[in-house]
N, C-alpha and C positions, 0 to 999 in steps of 0.2 A: 305466189312469191311467200304466204304463208308455209306453204308443203316444203319448200327451199329452205327454211329457219328450222323446221323442225327437225332436217335429217341433217341441218349444221348443228343442232342442240342433241342428237344423238350420236353424231362424229364426235365432238368437244366431251362428251360421257365419254368414251370410249377411252379419249387419251387423257382425261384425269385421270382414270382408275388405271394407265399405263404408266403414267407416268408417278403414280402413289406406289405402284409396286416395286420403282425403281429404285425407291431412298433407302440408303446403307442405312440400316437399324445401329452400326455400330456408331458410340462413337469417341472420337478421338482412333481413327482407325488406323490411321497413318505416323500418328503420336505426336503431329505439326501444332499441337496445342503447348507443348512443350517447349519451352524453352533449352537450345542447348548450342554452347555457340560451336562457329565452323573448326574443324577438327578437333573435337574435344569431346570428351564422352565424360557418365557420372552413374552412380548406382544409387538409386533410389527406390523410399518403400511404396511406395506407390504413382503410376501417374496420373493424369489426371483422365479419369472416366474410368483407369484400370488400376484391380489392387493386387500391390506384390503378394510373390508369397514368402515364406521365409525367408529369402536371401534378397528380397526387391527384386529389382528391374535395370539389367543395363541400357542406356536410354546412347546414342552413338549418331555424331554428326559426321560425315566424312575420317571416321576413323576404324580401320580394318576393314574395309569396302565402303561403300557409297550406298543411301537407299536408291529402294527399287520406285517409290512416290515421294517426292516431296524432298527432307533432307533429311530428317532421323527416321532412324528405325533402332531396332529391336533385338537385343542379346536375353536369353533366358539363364546361362550360364555363367552365374554371376561370379559370385566366391562360390561356386558349386551350384548343380543344378535345382532349380528354383523354376518359376510359374506367376501368370498372371491372369486374369480373371476380370468381367463385366456378364450384369445380368441384362438381359433383354425381353422384351415382351412381345407375347406370342398371338395368334392365334389358334383355335383346338383346328386340326386336319389341314392348315396352310402349309404348305411348301415355303420352302427357306434356303437359297444360295450360300451354302457358306461357300467363303473364296478369301485365301490369301498368298502373300508370296513369300518364299520360303531359301534362303543360300547357305553351303557350306562358307564355314568360315576362313576367308583364304589362309594358306598355309599350314593347316591345318588336316590330319589323318579323317576320313572318313565317320572311322570309332567314336571319336569326339563329339560328331554333332547329330543331330537329330530330335523331332519334335513331335511331340504328341499334342491332340486336341480333343475335346470336348463339347457340346454342346446338347444341354437334354442330357438325356439317356443316349446319344450319339456319340461313339467314341471313333481315333482313328488314328493314325500316323503320317508325316510328311513321309513320301518315297524315298526311299535313299538313293541318291543321288553323288556321283564322281569328281565333280565339277566344282566352280566360284561364281558362277553365273544365276542369277536370279528364275525360281522357277513360282508357276503358278500351280496352287491346287484347288481343286473343288469339289463340295459335296453337297447334296440334297438333303434338308435334315427336315422330319414334319414335327409342326409345332402341335404342340399340347394344351394352349388355351390362356398358358400361365408365364409368369416369368423363365425362363431357363439360362441356367449360368454358360457364357461362352470361357473355355478357357483353353490355353496352352502352356506347356510347360516343359522343360529341355529334358532330355532323356540319353541314356550312354554314359559316356565316361563323365564323371563330375570333376573337373579339372579347369573350370576358370574360361574354358575358349568350347564355344558352341556355335548353334547353324542360329543365323538371324530371323529375323519375323519383320514384314511390314505389308501396306495395302491390306490390312483385314477388313472383311465386309459381309454383312447379311443382309441378302433381299428378298421380298418374298418375292415366289413367282407366283401371282395374282392370275389366271388368264380374263381374260377381258369377262363379265359376265354375261351370260346367255340371253340375259334381260335385254341388255343395252344392243346386242347383234337384232336380238328379234325385233327390238320397237327399231331399229335403224334400217331392217331389211322389212318390216313393214311399210315404214313409211316411204321407202325408195318403188317399194311394188302398186303403191297405191297413186304414187309422182308418175309411175311408168303406166297405168291404167288410164290416169287422167289423158295423159298424153296420144295414148294408142285410140280412145276416146272420142276423140278430136279430131284425129285424122278420119275415123270410121265417118263422122257426122260432114267431114267436109267433101268423103269420094261421095256420100250417100243424095248429099245438095244438088 
């Protein structure tokens, strides 16, 4: 019974580690913490946990498209190209999976859409697409051990019409520590050795 309990504890420790790694570090990543009535939109200086750029953040609810997650989503070409950002704490050397959904604004040309992203020293762009459905972009970024700024910005033609963004997440890609695996494997081996020894004793009796 004691050996089984030790094995259970080892497995529980692995599960806790895995769950901790799956927590979204982005706050208000789907913009549901902000209240926006159905079929309405507004331009805000900032959203909850998000700092808006010089031209604010446009929050929409079932206007010029629908959200990919929940009911609210964001456009950053407000009265012109703008941006939004928030700071995220990271661990030195740990990999983080950045993910977000994006889509072209319905009824617009590809040239007026576009998003850039920055996370710490890493940066890039959402892929160019020629449709009006949600796509998911993912990339891996290495943590610096301090706060890192996550920022998104509208790019290309600055004309009040641009890409939408939703469902933003940053998740630590933390493998289960070797110590946990070794502990679990060692206990399991000990338990198996005990069973084999008992069987051998039965044969020799």
